[in-house]
C-alpha positions as CSV (number, residue, x, y, z in Angstrom):
1,M,86.5,113.8,104.4
2,G,89.0,111.6,102.9
3,N,91.7,112.4,100.3
4,K,90.2,111.4,96.9
5,S,93.6,111.9,95.2
6,A,95.4,109.5,97.5
7,K,93.0,106.6,96.3
8,I,94.1,107.2,92.7
9,S,97.2,105.3,91.3
10,N,99.8,107.8,90.4
11,P,97.9,110.9,91.0
12,N,101.0,113.1,90.5
13,V,101.6,111.5,87.2
14,K,97.9,111.8,86.4
15,F,98.2,115.6,87.2
16,Y,100.9,116.2,84.9
17,R,99.0,114.1,82.2
18,D,96.0,116.3,82.6
19,E,94.1,113.3,83.7
20,I,93.1,114.7,87.0
21,A,91.9,118.2,88.2
22,P,92.8,117.6,92.0
23,P,91.0,119.3,94.8
24,P,90.8,122.1,96.1
25,N,91.6,124.0,93.1
26,D,89.9,121.4,90.7
27,V,92.3,122.5,87.6
28,T,94.2,120.4,85.5
29,F,98.0,121.2,84.8
30,G,96.9,122.7,81.3
31,E,94.5,124.9,83.0
32,F,97.0,125.9,85.3
33,C,99.4,126.7,82.6
34,E,96.6,128.8,80.6
35,F,94.9,130.7,83.3
36,W,96.6,130.5,86.3
37,S,100.2,131.3,85.1
38,V,99.3,134.9,84.0
39,D,97.1,135.6,87.5
40,Y,99.8,136.6,89.8
41,N,97.4,137.6,92.4
42,R,95.7,134.2,92.3
43,L,99.4,132.6,92.4
44,S,100.3,134.9,95.4
45,K,97.0,134.3,97.6
46,N,96.7,130.3,96.7
47,D,99.3,127.9,98.1
48,H,97.6,124.8,97.4
49,Y,98.9,124.3,93.8
50,I,102.5,124.2,94.8
51,H,102.0,120.8,96.3
52,W,101.0,119.5,92.7
53,L,103.4,121.5,90.6
54,F,106.4,120.0,92.8
55,P,105.6,117.1,94.4
56,N,107.8,115.5,97.1
57,K,108.1,113.1,99.7
58,E,106.1,115.5,102.2
59,T,102.4,116.3,101.7
60,G,102.9,119.8,103.7
61,K,99.9,121.6,105.0
62,N,97.8,120.5,102.0
63,D,95.7,117.4,103.0
64,T,94.5,117.4,99.5
65,C,98.1,116.6,97.8
66,V,99.9,113.4,97.8
67,A,103.4,112.5,98.5
68,I,105.1,111.5,95.4
69,T,106.2,107.8,95.2
70,D,109.4,106.3,93.9
71,E,107.5,104.7,91.1
72,E,106.1,108.1,90.2
73,I,109.7,109.8,90.4
74,E,110.9,107.3,87.9
75,I,107.9,108.0,85.5
76,F,108.7,111.7,85.9
77,K,112.5,111.1,85.1
78,N,111.6,109.1,82.0
79,D,108.6,110.6,80.5
80,E,109.7,113.4,78.0
81,T,106.2,115.0,78.2
82,I,106.2,115.3,81.9
83,L,109.7,116.5,82.0
84,Y,108.7,119.0,79.8
85,R,105.8,120.0,81.8
86,Y,107.7,120.1,84.9
87,L,110.1,122.5,83.7
88,R,107.2,124.5,82.4
89,A,105.9,124.8,85.6
90,F,109.3,125.8,87.1
91,D,109.6,128.7,84.5
92,I,106.0,129.9,85.4
93,M,106.9,130.2,89.1
94,L,110.3,131.8,88.2
95,E,108.4,134.4,86.2
96,F,106.2,134.9,89.0
97,F,109.3,135.6,91.5
98,G,110.9,138.0,88.9
99,M,113.2,135.5,87.3
100,Q,113.9,133.4,84.1
101,R,115.9,130.6,83.2
102,K,118.1,130.1,79.9
103,G,119.0,126.6,79.9
104,N,120.4,125.8,83.3
105,Q,121.3,129.6,84.0
106,F,119.2,132.2,85.6
107,E,118.7,135.8,85.4
108,L,116.0,138.6,86.3
109,L,113.3,139.5,84.1
110,R,113.5,142.7,82.0
111,N,111.4,144.4,84.8
112,P,111.6,142.5,87.9
113,D,111.0,144.9,90.7
114,E,107.2,144.2,91.1
115,R,107.8,140.7,91.3
116,L,110.7,140.8,93.6
117,L,108.8,143.1,95.7
118,N,106.2,140.6,96.1
119,L,108.5,137.9,96.8
120,R,110.1,140.0,99.7
121,K,106.9,141.1,101.0
122,H,105.5,137.4,101.4
123,S,108.2,135.3,103.0
124,K,105.6,132.5,102.5
125,H,106.7,132.4,99.0
126,Y,110.0,131.3,100.3
127,M,108.5,128.0,101.6
128,K,107.6,127.5,97.9
129,I,111.2,127.7,96.9
130,T,111.9,125.2,99.4
131,R,109.5,122.8,98.2
132,M,110.6,123.5,94.6
133,I,114.3,122.5,95.5
134,K,113.1,119.5,97.4
135,S,111.4,118.3,94.3
136,F,113.8,119.0,92.0
137,R,116.5,117.1,94.1
138,L,114.1,114.0,93.9
139,M,113.9,114.4,90.2
140,G,117.7,114.2,90.2
141,M,117.9,117.6,88.5
142,D,120.7,119.0,90.9
143,D,122.5,120.9,88.2
144,I,119.6,123.2,87.8
145,I,119.1,123.7,91.4
146,E,122.9,124.5,92.1
147,N,122.6,127.2,89.6
148,W,119.2,128.7,90.9
149,L,121.0,128.4,94.4
150,Q,123.9,130.5,93.1
151,F,121.7,132.9,91.4
152,L,119.5,133.2,94.7
153,L,122.5,133.8,96.8
154,Q,123.8,136.5,94.5
155,L,120.3,138.3,94.8
156,I,120.6,137.8,98.6
157,E,124.1,139.4,98.7
158,E,123.3,142.1,96.0
159,G,120.2,143.2,98.0
160,P,117.1,142.5,96.1
161,L,116.5,139.3,98.4
162,D,118.5,140.4,101.4
163,N,115.7,139.2,103.6
164,A,115.8,135.7,102.2
165,S,119.3,135.1,103.9
166,G,117.7,133.0,106.8
167,S,115.8,130.8,104.3
168,Y,118.6,130.2,102.0
169,H,121.0,129.0,104.8
170,Q,118.4,127.2,106.9
171,Y,116.2,125.5,104.3
172,W,117.3,125.9,100.5
173,M,120.7,124.8,101.1
174,K,119.4,121.8,103.1
175,A,116.7,120.9,101.0
């Protein structure tokens, strides 16, 4: 069983342009935003989508995703529609985590307790955060990530994410 997505030219770009619905979830980016973004149970139990939303140079444990190429990174950086969608994916994940972005600044949602509890209880979501940070760095969006890292550190120090200290220092700061 080969990786069909690897045989497609610029599959990460095509995903963001709604031209492919990659396995194993078989959903386009638009379908993800419409149906998955409001289904926190699905976002919590399924980990395959994160590789497509935030591609980086590593495929991770998902053998159906494809490492992003330098050519694709340049397309992401220069295509306004893809950039808009990329930030939309980020906002969806922030909401899933109980956070929101206002420009390049971050804050908790109005009632974040359930979302933060989910994040604390399922530390696998911390790996998603690592992937997101790596992807943003590849896209040259360090300003957004530096502000998010400061916000995450604040949440760690103030208690809501005190169990994320190891991930913060071992992975997020080095990503």
